[in-house]
CHARMM internal coordinates of N, CA and C (Angstrom, degrees):
IC EDIT
DIST 1 N 1 CA 1.4851
DIST 1 CA 1 C 1.5235
ANGL 1 N 1 CA 1 C 112.20
DIST 1 C 2 N 1.3026
ANGL 1 CA 1 C 2 N 110.71
DIHE 1 N 1 CA 1 C 2 N 148.17
DIST 2 N 2 CA 1.4755
ANGL 1 C 2 N 2 CA 117.39
DIHE 1 CA 1 C 2 N 2 CA 175.32
DIST 2 CA 2 C 1.5058
ANGL 2 N 2 CA 2 C 110.62
DIHE 1 C 2 N 2 CA 2 C -122.88
DIST 2 C 3 N 1.3063
ANGL 2 CA 2 C 3 N 115.14
DIHE 2 N 2 CA 2 C 3 N 135.50
DIST 3 N 3 CA 1.4957
ANGL 2 C 3 N 3 CA 116.55
DIHE 2 CA 2 C 3 N 3 CA 178.82
DIST 3 CA 3 C 1.5855
ANGL 3 N 3 CA 3 C 106.13
DIHE 2 C 3 N 3 CA 3 C -123.00
DIST 3 C 4 N 1.2653
ANGL 3 CA 3 C 4 N 116.83
DIHE 3 N 3 CA 3 C 4 N 128.44
DIST 4 N 4 CA 1.4726
ANGL 3 C 4 N 4 CA 122.71
DIHE 3 CA 3 C 4 N 4 CA -177.85
DIST 4 CA 4 C 1.5435
ANGL 4 N 4 CA 4 C 109.23
DIHE 3 C 4 N 4 CA 4 C -135.10
DIST 4 C 5 N 1.3481
ANGL 4 CA 4 C 5 N 115.70
DIHE 4 N 4 CA 4 C 5 N 134.70
DIST 5 N 5 CA 1.3824
ANGL 4 C 5 N 5 CA 121.79
DIHE 4 CA 4 C 5 N 5 CA 174.55
DIST 5 CA 5 C 1.4899
ANGL 5 N 5 CA 5 C 116.47
DIHE 4 C 5 N 5 CA 5 C -107.82
DIST 5 C 6 N 1.2893
ANGL 5 CA 5 C 6 N 119.54
DIHE 5 N 5 CA 5 C 6 N 127.76
DIST 6 N 6 CA 1.4691
ANGL 5 C 6 N 6 CA 126.14
DIHE 5 CA 5 C 6 N 6 CA -172.90
DIST 6 CA 6 C 1.4990
ANGL 6 N 6 CA 6 C 108.89
DIHE 5 C 6 N 6 CA 6 C -112.53
DIST 6 C 7 N 1.3400
ANGL 6 CA 6 C 7 N 114.42
DIHE 6 N 6 CA 6 C 7 N 154.04
DIST 7 N 7 CA 1.4983
ANGL 6 C 7 N 7 CA 120.53
DIHE 6 CA 6 C 7 N 7 CA 170.71
DIST 7 CA 7 C 1.5750
ANGL 7 N 7 CA 7 C 105.28
DIHE 6 C 7 N 7 CA 7 C -99.31
DIST 7 C 8 N 1.2683
ANGL 7 CA 7 C 8 N 115.73
DIHE 7 N 7 CA 7 C 8 N 129.01
DIST 8 N 8 CA 1.4504
ANGL 7 C 8 N 8 CA 121.78
DIHE 7 CA 7 C 8 N 8 CA -177.18
DIST 8 CA 8 C 1.5585
ANGL 8 N 8 CA 8 C 102.77
DIHE 7 C 8 N 8 CA 8 C -125.68
DIST 8 C 9 N 1.3821
ANGL 8 CA 8 C 9 N 114.27
DIHE 8 N 8 CA 8 C 9 N 129.59
DIST 9 N 9 CA 1.4802
ANGL 8 C 9 N 9 CA 117.61
DIHE 8 CA 8 C 9 N 9 CA 176.60
DIST 9 CA 9 C 1.5401
ANGL 9 N 9 CA 9 C 110.21
DIHE 8 C 9 N 9 CA 9 C -98.80
DIST 9 C 10 N 1.3743
ANGL 9 CA 9 C 10 N 114.95
DIHE 9 N 9 CA 9 C 10 N 150.56
DIST 10 N 10 CA 1.4567
ANGL 9 C 10 N 10 CA 120.43
DIHE 9 CA 9 C 10 N 10 CA 178.16
DIST 10 CA 10 C 1.4598
ANGL 10 N 10 CA 10 C 120.74
DIHE 9 C 10 N 10 CA 10 C 100.80
DIST 10 C 11 N 1.3430
ANGL 10 CA 10 C 11 N 118.92
DIHE 10 N 10 CA 10 C 11 N -14.53
DIST 11 N 11 CA 1.4373
ANGL 10 C 11 N 11 CA 124.87
DIHE 10 CA 10 C 11 N 11 CA 179.05
DIST 11 CA 11 C 1.5254
ANGL 11 N 11 CA 11 C 107.45
DIHE 10 C 11 N 11 CA 11 C -74.52
DIST 11 C 12 N 1.4156
ANGL 11 CA 11 C 12 N 114.17
DIHE 11 N 11 CA 11 C 12 N 124.93
DIST 12 N 12 CA 1.4585
ANGL 11 C 12 N 12 CA 119.61
DIHE 11 CA 11 C 12 N 12 CA 179.17
DIST 12 CA 12 C 1.4462
ANGL 12 N 12 CA 12 C 114.88
DIHE 11 C 12 N 12 CA 12 C -122.75
DIST 12 C 13 N 1.3022
ANGL 12 CA 12 C 13 N 121.40
DIHE 12 N 12 CA 12 C 13 N -15.09
DIST 13 N 13 CA 1.5096
ANGL 12 C 13 N 13 CA 124.86
DIHE 12 CA 12 C 13 N 13 CA -169.46
DIST 13 CA 13 C 1.5086
ANGL 13 N 13 CA 13 C 113.17
DIHE 12 C 13 N 13 CA 13 C -151.80
DIST 13 C 14 N 1.2510
ANGL 13 CA 13 C 14 N 116.12
DIHE 13 N 13 CA 13 C 14 N 176.99
DIST 14 N 14 CA 1.4995
ANGL 13 C 14 N 14 CA 123.66
DIHE 13 CA 13 C 14 N 14 CA 177.67
DIST 14 CA 14 C 1.5120
ANGL 14 N 14 CA 14 C 113.26
DIHE 13 C 14 N 14 CA 14 C -59.97
DIST 14 C 15 N 1.3272
ANGL 14 CA 14 C 15 N 118.26
DIHE 14 N 14 CA 14 C 15 N -37.31
DIST 15 N 15 CA 1.4843
ANGL 14 C 15 N 15 CA 122.41
DIHE 14 CA 14 C 15 N 15 CA 175.73
DIST 15 CA 15 C 1.4640
ANGL 15 N 15 CA 15 C 111.46
DIHE 14 C 15 N 15 CA 15 C -62.95
DIST 15 C 16 N 1.3457
ANGL 15 CA 15 C 16 N 115.21
DIHE 15 N 15 CA 15 C 16 N -41.82
DIST 16 N 16 CA 1.4647
ANGL 15 C 16 N 16 CA 118.72
DIHE 15 CA 15 C 16 N 16 CA 177.84
DIST 16 CA 16 C 1.4803
ANGL 16 N 16 CA 16 C 112.24
DIHE 15 C 16 N 16 CA 16 C -60.06
DIST 16 C 17 N 1.4017
ANGL 16 CA 16 C 17 N 117.17
DIHE 16 N 16 CA 16 C 17 N -44.13
DIST 17 N 17 CA 1.4097
ANGL 16 C 17 N 17 CA 124.20
DIHE 16 CA 16 C 17 N 17 CA 176.65
DIST 17 CA 17 C 1.5430
ANGL 17 N 17 CA 17 C 111.65
DIHE 16 C 17 N 17 CA 17 C -58.54
DIST 17 C 18 N 1.3326
ANGL 17 CA 17 C 18 N 116.40
DIHE 17 N 17 CA 17 C 18 N -45.26
DIST 18 N 18 CA 1.3993
ANGL 17 C 18 N 18 CA 120.28
DIHE 17 CA 17 C 18 N 18 CA 177.96
DIST 18 CA 18 C 1.4657
ANGL 18 N 18 CA 18 C 117.22
DIHE 17 C 18 N 18 CA 18 C -60.32
DIST 18 C 19 N 1.3757
ANGL 18 CA 18 C 19 N 116.10
DIHE 18 N 18 CA 18 C 19 N -39.53
DIST 19 N 19 CA 1.4449
ANGL 18 C 19 N 19 CA 123.35
DIHE 18 CA 18 C 19 N 19 CA -178.72
DIST 19 CA 19 C 1.5348
ANGL 19 N 19 CA 19 C 107.48
DIHE 18 C 19 N 19 CA 19 C -66.08
DIST 19 C 20 N 1.3341
ANGL 19 CA 19 C 20 N 116.06
DIHE 19 N 19 CA 19 C 20 N -45.07
DIST 20 N 20 CA 1.5461
ANGL 19 C 20 N 20 CA 118.39
DIHE 19 CA 19 C 20 N 20 CA 178.80
DIST 20 CA 20 C 1.5238
ANGL 20 N 20 CA 20 C 111.93
DIHE 19 C 20 N 20 CA 20 C -65.22
DIST 20 C 21 N 1.2982
ANGL 20 CA 20 C 21 N 116.64
DIHE 20 N 20 CA 20 C 21 N -40.68
DIST 21 N 21 CA 1.5190
ANGL 20 C 21 N 21 CA 121.11
DIHE 20 CA 20 C 21 N 21 CA 178.30
DIST 21 CA 21 C 1.5557
ANGL 21 N 21 CA 21 C 110.16
DIHE 20 C 21 N 21 CA 21 C -62.70
DIST 21 C 22 N 1.2486
ANGL 21 CA 21 C 22 N 117.16
DIHE 21 N 21 CA 21 C 22 N -42.87
DIST 22 N 22 CA 1.4462
ANGL 21 C 22 N 22 CA 125.79
DIHE 21 CA 21 C 22 N 22 CA -178.56
DIST 22 CA 22 C 1.5758
ANGL 22 N 22 CA 22 C 109.06
DIHE 21 C 22 N 22 CA 22 C -61.10
DIST 22 C 23 N 1.3127
ANGL 22 CA 22 C 23 N 117.53
DIHE 22 N 22 CA 22 C 23 N -54.82
DIST 23 N 23 CA 1.4059
ANGL 22 C 23 N 23 CA 122.01
DIHE 22 CA 22 C 23 N 23 CA 179.82
DIST 23 CA 23 C 1.5166
ANGL 23 N 23 CA 23 C 114.88
DIHE 22 C 23 N 23 CA 23 C -61.52
DIST 23 C 24 N 1.3274
ANGL 23 CA 23 C 24 N 118.36
DIHE 23 N 23 CA 23 C 24 N -43.70
DIST 24 N 24 CA 1.4375
ANGL 23 C 24 N 24 CA 122.29
DIHE 23 CA 23 C 24 N 24 CA -178.34
DIST 24 CA 24 C 1.5640
ANGL 24 N 24 CA 24 C 110.59
DIHE 23 C 24 N 24 CA 24 C -77.17
DIST 24 C 25 N 1.2775
ANGL 24 CA 24 C 25 N 118.95
DIHE 24 N 24 CA 24 C 25 N -26.18
DIST 25 N 25 CA 1.4983
ANGL 24 C 25 N 25 CA 120.84
DIHE 24 CA 24 C 25 N 25 CA 176.30
DIST 25 CA 25 C 1.4902
ANGL 25 N 25 CA 25 C 110.72
DIHE 24 C 25 N 25 CA 25 C -67.55
DIST 25 C 26 N 1.3250
ANGL 25 CA 25 C 26 N 115.62
DIHE 25 N 25 CA 25 C 26 N -26.21
DIST 26 N 26 CA 1.4883
ANGL 25 C 26 N 26 CA 122.37
DIHE 25 CA 25 C 26 N 26 CA -177.47
DIST 26 CA 26 C 1.5646
ANGL 26 N 26 CA 26 C 110.20
DIHE 25 C 26 N 26 CA 26 C -74.63
DIST 26 C 27 N 1.3298
ANGL 26 CA 26 C 27 N 120.74
DIHE 26 N 26 CA 26 C 27 N -15.83
DIST 27 N 27 CA 1.4575
ANGL 26 C 27 N 27 CA 123.58
DIHE 26 CA 26 C 27 N 27 CA -177.92
DIST 27 CA 27 C 1.6074
ANGL 27 N 27 CA 27 C 105.50
DIHE 26 C 27 N 27 CA 27 C -72.08
DIST 27 C 28 N 1.3069
ANGL 27 CA 27 C 28 N 114.02
DIHE 27 N 27 CA 27 C 28 N 141.67
DIST 28 N 28 CA 1.4470
ANGL 27 C 28 N 28 CA 120.92
DIHE 27 CA 27 C 28 N 28 CA -178.40
DIST 28 CA 28 C 1.5781
ANGL 28 N 28 CA 28 C 111.04
DIHE 27 C 28 N 28 CA 28 C -64.13
DIST 28 C 29 N 1.3082
ANGL 28 CA 28 C 29 N 112.64
DIHE 28 N 28 CA 28 C 29 N 128.67
DIST 29 N 29 CA 1.5017
ANGL 28 C 29 N 29 CA 120.00
DIHE 28 CA 28 C 29 N 29 CA 175.67
DIST 29 CA 29 C 1.5314
ANGL 29 N 29 CA 29 C 112.20
DIHE 28 C 29 N 29 CA 29 C 92.81
DIST 29 C 30 N 1.3200
ANGL 29 CA 29 C 30 N 118.27
DIHE 29 N 29 CA 29 C 30 N -1.32
DIST 30 N 30 CA 1.4590
ANGL 29 C 30 N 30 CA 121.08
DIHE 29 CA 29 C 30 N 30 CA -178.44
DIST 30 CA 30 C 1.5466
ANGL 30 N 30 CA 30 C 106.56
DIHE 29 C 30 N 30 CA 30 C -81.19
DIST 30 C 31 N 1.2785
ANGL 30 CA 30 C 31 N 117.01
DIHE 30 N 30 CA 30 C 31 N 127.15
DIST 31 N 31 CA 1.5123
ANGL 30 C 31 N 31 CA 120.57
DIHE 30 CA 30 C 31 N 31 CA 177.46
DIST 31 CA 31 C 1.5054
ANGL 31 N 31 CA 31 C 114.52
DIHE 30 C 31 N 31 CA 31 C -106.13
DIST 31 C 32 N 1.3082
ANGL 31 CA 31 C 32 N 117.13
DIHE 31 N 31 CA 31 C 32 N -20.70
DIST 32 N 32 CA 1.5564
ANGL 31 C 32 N 32 CA 123.05
DIHE 31 CA 31 C 32 N 32 CA -172.93
DIST 32 CA 32 C 1.5074
ANGL 32 N 32 CA 32 C 108.57
DIHE 31 C 32 N 32 CA 32 C -162.51
DIST 32 C 33 N 1.3500
ANGL 32 CA 32 C 33 N 112.41
DIHE 32 N 32 CA 32 C 33 N 135.99
DIST 33 N 33 CA 1.4110
ANGL 32 C 33 N 33 CA 122.73
DIHE 32 CA 32 C 33 N 33 CA 172.38
DIST 33 CA 33 C 1.5268
ANGL 33 N 33 CA 33 C 113.45
DIHE 32 C 33 N 33 CA 33 C -130.46
DIST 33 C 34 N 1.3318
ANGL 33 CA 33 C 34 N 117.56
DIHE 33 N 33 CA 33 C 34 N 128.68
DIST 34 N 34 CA 1.4470
ANGL 33 C 34 N 34 CA 119.38
DIHE 33 CA 33 C 34 N 34 CA 173.03
DIST 34 CA 34 C 1.5528
ANGL 34 N 34 CA 34 C 108.81
DIHE 33 C 34 N 34 CA 34 C -121.23
DIST 34 C 35 N 1.3361
ANGL 34 CA 34 C 35 N 115.64
DIHE 34 N 34 CA 34 C 35 N 128.78
DIST 35 N 35 CA 1.4297
ANGL 34 C 35 N 35 CA 122.57
DIHE 34 CA 34 C 35 N 35 CA -177.50
DIST 35 CA 35 C 1.4960
ANGL 35 N 35 CA 35 C 109.46
DIHE 34 C 35 N 35 CA 35 C -122.23
DIST 35 C 36 N 1.3221
ANGL 35 CA 35 C 36 N 120.64
DIHE 35 N 35 CA 35 C 36 N 129.47
DIST 36 N 36 CA 1.4838
ANGL 35 C 36 N 36 CA 125.73
DIHE 35 CA 35 C 36 N 36 CA 178.55
DIST 36 CA 36 C 1.5869
ANGL 36 N 36 CA 36 C 106.75
DIHE 35 C 36 N 36 CA 36 C -120.51
DIST 36 C 37 N 1.2733
ANGL 36 CA 36 C 37 N 115.14
DIHE 36 N 36 CA 36 C 37 N 111.15
DIST 37 N 37 CA 1.4941
ANGL 36 C 37 N 37 CA 118.67
DIHE 36 CA 36 C 37 N 37 CA 175.52
DIST 37 CA 37 C 1.5417
ANGL 37 N 37 CA 37 C 111.53
DIHE 36 C 37 N 37 CA 37 C -62.86
DIST 37 C 38 N 1.3133
ANGL 37 CA 37 C 38 N 117.34
DIHE 37 N 37 CA 37 C 38 N -40.67
DIST 38 N 38 CA 1.4251
ANGL 37 C 38 N 38 CA 124.81
DIHE 37 CA 37 C 38 N 38 CA -175.56
DIST 38 CA 38 C 1.4999
ANGL 38 N 38 CA 38 C 110.63
DIHE 37 C 38 N 38 CA 38 C -55.40
DIST 38 C 39 N 1.2615
ANGL 38 CA 38 C 39 N 121.30
DIHE 38 N 38 CA 38 C 39 N -41.81
DIST 39 N 39 CA 1.4726
ANGL 38 C 39 N 39 CA 126.57
DIHE 38 CA 38 C 39 N 39 CA 179.97
DIST 39 CA 39 C 1.5273
ANGL 39 N 39 CA 39 C 113.62
DIHE 38 C 39 N 39 CA 39 C -103.43
DIST 39 C 40 N 1.2881
ANGL 39 CA 39 C 40 N 118.30
DIHE 39 N 39 CA 39 C 40 N -16.46
DIST 40 N 40 CA 1.5018
ANGL 39 C 40 N 40 CA 120.48
DIHE 39 CA 39 C 40 N 40 CA -174.39
DIST 40 CA 40 C 1.4276
ANGL 40 N 40 CA 40 C 114.13
DIHE 39 C 40 N 40 CA 40 C 76.52
DIST 40 C 41 N 1.3675
ANGL 40 CA 40 C 41 N 120.10
DIHE 40 N 40 CA 40 C 41 N 12.15
DIST 41 N 41 CA 1.4298
ANGL 40 C 41 N 41 CA 121.60
DIHE 40 CA 40 C 41 N 41 CA -172.10
DIST 41 CA 41 C 1.5119
ANGL 41 N 41 CA 41 C 105.46
DIHE 40 C 41 N 41 CA 41 C -101.12
DIST 41 C 42 N 1.3964
ANGL 41 CA 41 C 42 N 115.26
DIHE 41 N 41 CA 41 C 42 N 140.75
DIST 42 N 42 CA 1.4643
ANGL 41 C 42 N 42 CA 126.02
DIHE 41 CA 41 C 42 N 42 CA 179.81
DIST 42 CA 42 C 1.5666
ANGL 42 N 42 CA 42 C 103.19
DIHE 41 C 42 N 42 CA 42 C -130.01
DIST 42 C 43 N 1.2956
ANGL 42 CA 42 C 43 N 111.83
DIHE 42 N 42 CA 42 C 43 N 124.36
DIST 43 N 43 CA 1.4992
ANGL 42 C 43 N 43 CA 119.58
DIHE 42 CA 42 C 43 N 43 CA 177.31
DIST 43 CA 43 C 1.5601
ANGL 43 N 43 CA 43 C 108.57
DIHE 42 C 43 N 43 CA 43 C -110.78
DIST 43 C 44 N 1.3051
ANGL 43 CA 43 C 44 N 111.89
DIHE 43 N 43 CA 43 C 44 N 129.66
DIST 44 N 44 CA 1.4807
ANGL 43 C 44 N 44 CA 119.52
DIHE 43 CA 43 C 44 N 44 CA -175.51
DIST 44 CA 44 C 1.4811
ANGL 44 N 44 CA 44 C 107.01
DIHE 43 C 44 N 44 CA 44 C -122.21
DIST 44 C 45 N 1.3582
ANGL 44 CA 44 C 45 N 115.12
DIHE 44 N 44 CA 44 C 45 N 129.38
DIST 45 N 45 CA 1.5149
ANGL 44 C 45 N 45 CA 123.08
DIHE 44 CA 44 C 45 N 45 CA 174.84
DIST 45 CA 45 C 1.5258
ANGL 45 N 45 CA 45 C 106.07
DIHE 44 C 45 N 45 CA 45 C -110.46
DIST 45 C 46 N 1.2810
ANGL 45 CA 45 C 46 N 117.18
DIHE 45 N 45 CA 45 C 46 N 123.86
DIST 46 N 46 CA 1.4325
ANGL 45 C 46 N 46 CA 124.62
DIHE 45 CA 45 C 46 N 46 CA -172.23
DIST 46 CA 46 C 1.5119
ANGL 46 N 46 CA 46 C 111.32
DIHE 45 C 46 N 46 CA 46 C -137.14
DIST 46 C 47 N 1.3059
ANGL 46 CA 46 C 47 N 124.04
DIHE 46 N 46 CA 46 C 47 N 158.55
DIST 47 N 47 CA 1.4652
ANGL 46 C 47 N 47 CA 129.03
DIHE 46 CA 46 C 47 N 47 CA 175.26
DIST 47 CA 47 C 1.5565
ANGL 47 N 47 CA 47 C 111.58
DIHE 46 C 47 N 47 CA 47 C -56.95
DIST 47 C 48 N 1.3064
ANGL 47 CA 47 C 48 N 113.78
DIHE 47 N 47 CA 47 C 48 N -44.55
DIST 48 N 48 CA 1.4261
ANGL 47 C 48 N 48 CA 120.93
DIHE 47 CA 47 C 48 N 48 CA -178.43
DIST 48 CA 48 C 1.5041
ANGL 48 N 48 CA 48 C 107.01
DIHE 47 C 48 N 48 CA 48 C -137.04
DIST 48 C 49 N 1.3977
ANGL 48 CA 48 C 49 N 120.07
DIHE 48 N 48 CA 48 C 49 N 161.28
DIST 49 N 49 CA 1.4111
ANGL 48 C 49 N 49 CA 120.37
DIHE 48 CA 48 C 49 N 49 CA 174.83
DIST 49 CA 49 C 1.5323
ANGL 49 N 49 CA 49 C 114.64
DIHE 48 C 49 N 49 CA 49 C -52.96
DIST 49 C 50 N 1.3170
ANGL 49 CA 49 C 50 N 121.05
DIHE 49 N 49 CA 49 C 50 N 136.80
DIST 50 N 50 CA 1.3791
ANGL 49 C 50 N 50 CA 125.00
DIHE 49 CA 49 C 50 N 50 CA 177.40
DIST 50 CA 50 C 1.4883
ANGL 50 N 50 CA 50 C 115.14
DIHE 49 C 50 N 50 CA 50 C -81.58
DIST 50 C 51 N 1.3007
ANGL 50 CA 50 C 51 N 115.32
DIHE 50 N 50 CA 50 C 51 N 152.50
DIST 51 N 51 CA 1.5191
ANGL 50 C 51 N 51 CA 123.92
DIHE 50 CA 50 C 51 N 51 CA 173.32
DIST 51 CA 51 C 1.6100
ANGL 51 N 51 CA 51 C 101.77
DIHE 50 C 51 N 51 CA 51 C -72.85
DIST 51 C 52 N 1.3772
ANGL 51 CA 51 C 52 N 111.77
DIHE 51 N 51 CA 51 C 52 N 125.07
DIST 52 N 52 CA 1.5480
ANGL 51 C 52 N 52 CA 116.46
DIHE 51 CA 51 C 52 N 52 CA -179.56
DIST 52 CA 52 C 1.5169
ANGL 52 N 52 CA 52 C 110.19
DIHE 51 C 52 N 52 CA 52 C -62.04
DIST 52 C 53 N 1.3616
ANGL 52 CA 52 C 53 N 118.74
DIHE 52 N 52 CA 52 C 53 N -33.81
DIST 53 N 53 CA 1.4625
ANGL 52 C 53 N 53 CA 119.13
DIHE 52 CA 52 C 53 N 53 CA 177.85
DIST 53 CA 53 C 1.5557
ANGL 53 N 53 CA 53 C 112.70
DIHE 52 C 53 N 53 CA 53 C -64.91
DIST 53 C 54 N 1.3201
ANGL 53 CA 53 C 54 N 115.55
DIHE 53 N 53 CA 53 C 54 N -36.49
DIST 54 N 54 CA 1.5027
ANGL 53 C 54 N 54 CA 117.46
DIHE 53 CA 53 C 54 N 54 CA 173.94
DIST 54 CA 54 C 1.4585
ANGL 54 N 54 CA 54 C 114.80
DIHE 53 C 54 N 54 CA 54 C -65.76
DIST 54 C 55 N 1.3164
ANGL 54 CA 54 C 55 N 116.17
DIHE 54 N 54 CA 54 C 55 N -38.27
DIST 55 N 55 CA 1.4316
ANGL 54 C 55 N 55 CA 121.85
DIHE 54 CA 54 C 55 N 55 CA 172.55
DIST 55 CA 55 C 1.5745
ANGL 55 N 55 CA 55 C 113.56
DIHE 54 C 55 N 55 CA 55 C -61.84
DIST 55 C 56 N 1.3966
ANGL 55 CA 55 C 56 N 112.82
DIHE 55 N 55 CA 55 C 56 N -44.45
DIST 56 N 56 CA 1.3729
ANGL 55 C 56 N 56 CA 118.47
DIHE 55 CA 55 C 56 N 56 CA 179.86
DIST 56 CA 56 C 1.5908
ANGL 56 N 56 CA 56 C 112.51
DIHE 55 C 56 N 56 CA 56 C -63.05
DIST 56 C 57 N 1.3213
ANGL 56 CA 56 C 57 N 114.02
DIHE 56 N 56 CA 56 C 57 N -42.04
DIST 57 N 57 CA 1.4213
ANGL 56 C 57 N 57 CA 120.10
DIHE 56 CA 56 C 57 N 57 CA 176.55
DIST 57 CA 57 C 1.5735
ANGL 57 N 57 CA 57 C 112.11
DIHE 56 C 57 N 57 CA 57 C -60.72
DIST 57 C 58 N 1.3053
ANGL 57 CA 57 C 58 N 116.53
DIHE 57 N 57 CA 57 C 58 N -44.96
DIST 58 N 58 CA 1.5232
ANGL 57 C 58 N 58 CA 120.15
DIHE 57 CA 57 C 58 N 58 CA 174.70
DIST 58 CA 58 C 1.5177
ANGL 58 N 58 CA 58 C 112.62
DIHE 57 C 58 N 58 CA 58 C -58.77
DIST 58 C 59 N 1.2702
ANGL 58 CA 58 C 59 N 118.68
DIHE 58 N 58 CA 58 C 59 N -46.12
DIST 59 N 59 CA 1.4445
ANGL 58 C 59 N 59 CA 124.46
DIHE 58 CA 58 C 59 N 59 CA -179.18
DIST 59 CA 59 C 1.4656
ANGL 59 N 59 CA 59 C 111.93
DIHE 58 C 59 N 59 CA 59 C -62.63
DIST 59 C 60 N 1.3917
ANGL 59 CA 59 C 60 N 113.96
DIHE 59 N 59 CA 59 C 60 N -41.54
DIST 60 N 60 CA 1.5068
ANGL 59 C 60 N 60 CA 123.11
DIHE 59 CA 59 C 60 N 60 CA 177.99
DIST 60 CA 60 C 1.5305
ANGL 60 N 60 CA 60 C 107.01
DIHE 59 C 60 N 60 CA 60 C -63.00
DIST 60 C 61 N 1.3082
ANGL 60 CA 60 C 61 N 118.62
DIHE 60 N 60 CA 60 C 61 N -43.15
DIST 61 N 61 CA 1.4835
ANGL 60 C 61 N 61 CA 120.49
DIHE 60 CA 60 C 61 N 61 CA -177.15
DIST 61 CA 61 C 1.6014
ANGL 61 N 61 CA 61 C 109.08
DIHE 60 C 61 N 61 CA 61 C -68.15
DIST 61 C 62 N 1.2905
ANGL 61 CA 61 C 62 N 116.25
DIHE 61 N 61 CA 61 C 62 N -25.51
DIST 62 N 62 CA 1.4968
ANGL 61 C 62 N 62 CA 115.32
DIHE 61 CA 61 C 62 N 62 CA 173.73
DIST 62 CA 62 C 1.4692
ANGL 62 N 62 CA 62 C 112.10
DIHE 61 C 62 N 62 CA 62 C -80.71
DIST 62 C 63 N 1.2936
ANGL 62 CA 62 C 63 N 120.25
DIHE 62 N 62 CA 62 C 63 N -4.94
DIST 63 N 63 CA 1.4136
ANGL 62 C 63 N 63 CA 124.94
DIHE 62 CA 62 C 63 N 63 CA 177.26
DIST 63 CA 63 C 1.5761
ANGL 63 N 63 CA 63 C 116.65
DIHE 62 C 63 N 63 CA 63 C 94.05
DIST 63 C 64 N 1.3207
ANGL 63 CA 63 C 64 N 116.68
DIHE 63 N 63 CA 63 C 64 N 20.39
DIST 64 N 64 CA 1.5177
ANGL 63 C 64 N 64 CA 121.36
DIHE 63 CA 63 C 64 N 64 CA -179.69
DIST 64 CA 64 C 1.4639
ANGL 64 N 64 CA 64 C 106.95
DIHE 63 C 64 N 64 CA 64 C -130.63
DIST 64 C 65 N 1.3682
ANGL 64 CA 64 C 65 N 109.62
DIHE 64 N 64 CA 64 C 65 N 175.72
DIST 65 N 65 CA 1.5194
ANGL 64 C 65 N 65 CA 117.78
DIHE 64 CA 64 C 65 N 65 CA -172.58
DIST 65 CA 65 C 1.5634
ANGL 65 N 65 CA 65 C 108.48
DIHE 64 C 65 N 65 CA 65 C -114.61
DIST 65 C 66 N 1.2117
ANGL 65 CA 65 C 66 N 115.66
DIHE 65 N 65 CA 65 C 66 N 131.47
DIST 66 N 66 CA 1.5251
ANGL 65 C 66 N 66 CA 121.19
DIHE 65 CA 65 C 66 N 66 CA 172.93
DIST 66 CA 66 C 1.5114
ANGL 66 N 66 CA 66 C 106.03
DIHE 65 C 66 N 66 CA 66 C -84.64
DIST 66 C 67 N 1.3527
ANGL 66 CA 66 C 67 N 109.25
DIHE 66 N 66 CA 66 C 67 N 118.93
DIST 67 N 67 CA 1.4650
ANGL 66 C 67 N 67 CA 114.30
DIHE 66 CA 66 C 67 N 67 CA 174.56
DIST 67 CA 67 C 1.5071
ANGL 67 N 67 CA 67 C 114.21
DIHE 66 C 67 N 67 CA 67 C -79.52
DIST 67 C 68 N 1.3742
ANGL 67 CA 67 C 68 N 112.22
DIHE 67 N 67 CA 67 C 68 N -36.55
DIST 68 N 68 CA 1.4744
ANGL 67 C 68 N 68 CA 119.40
DIHE 67 CA 67 C 68 N 68 CA 173.95
DIST 68 CA 68 C 1.5870
ANGL 68 N 68 CA 68 C 105.57
DIHE 67 C 68 N 68 CA 68 C 143.82
DIST 68 C 69 N 1.2781
ANGL 68 CA 68 C 69 N 113.66
DIHE 68 N 68 CA 68 C 69 N -176.81
DIST 69 N 69 CA 1.4261
ANGL 68 C 69 N 69 CA 120.50
DIHE 68 CA 68 C 69 N 69 CA 177.07
DIST 69 CA 69 C 1.6131
ANGL 69 N 69 CA 69 C 109.35
DIHE 68 C 69 N 69 CA 69 C -56.88
DIST 69 C 70 N 1.3719
ANGL 69 CA 69 C 70 N 110.13
DIHE 69 N 69 CA 69 C 70 N 138.68
DIST 70 N 70 CA 1.4927
ANGL 69 C 70 N 70 CA 113.41
DIHE 69 CA 69 C 70 N 70 CA -176.21
DIST 70 CA 70 C 1.5520
ANGL 70 N 70 CA 70 C 108.87
DIHE 69 C 70 N 70 CA 70 C -74.56
DIST 70 C 71 N 1.2777
ANGL 70 CA 70 C 71 N 113.12
DIHE 70 N 70 CA 70 C 71 N 141.96
DIST 71 N 71 CA 1.4379
ANGL 70 C 71 N 71 CA 117.87
DIHE 70 CA 70 C 71 N 71 CA 176.36
DIST 71 CA 71 C 1.5339
ANGL 71 N 71 CA 71 C 115.51
DIHE 70 C 71 N 71 CA 71 C -64.71
DIST 71 C 72 N 1.3282
ANGL 71 CA 71 C 72 N 114.21
DIHE 71 N 71 CA 71 C 72 N 144.68
DIST 72 N 72 CA 1.4569
ANGL 71 C 72 N 72 CA 115.90
DIHE 71 CA 71 C 72 N 72 CA 177.06
DIST 72 CA 72 C 1.4970
ANGL 72 N 72 CA 72 C 111.03
DIHE 71 C 72 N 72 CA 72 C 108.47
END
COOR INIT
IC SEED 1 N 1 CA 1 C
IC BUILD
């Protein structure tokens, strides 16, 4: 399993979190997504590491911007 945390800009509420979770959950191999609007952090658990461009496209589809992998 692979766990990666990303920084996403523009999330402000629970609906935003739900939209991001829905789009990322649709990616092949993803088993769990946690999104927190308060911090802008999205954690994705997947079978194998995800292609960042696929993650970026899913976040864009949800209406937000992937800043990149979270620092730390």
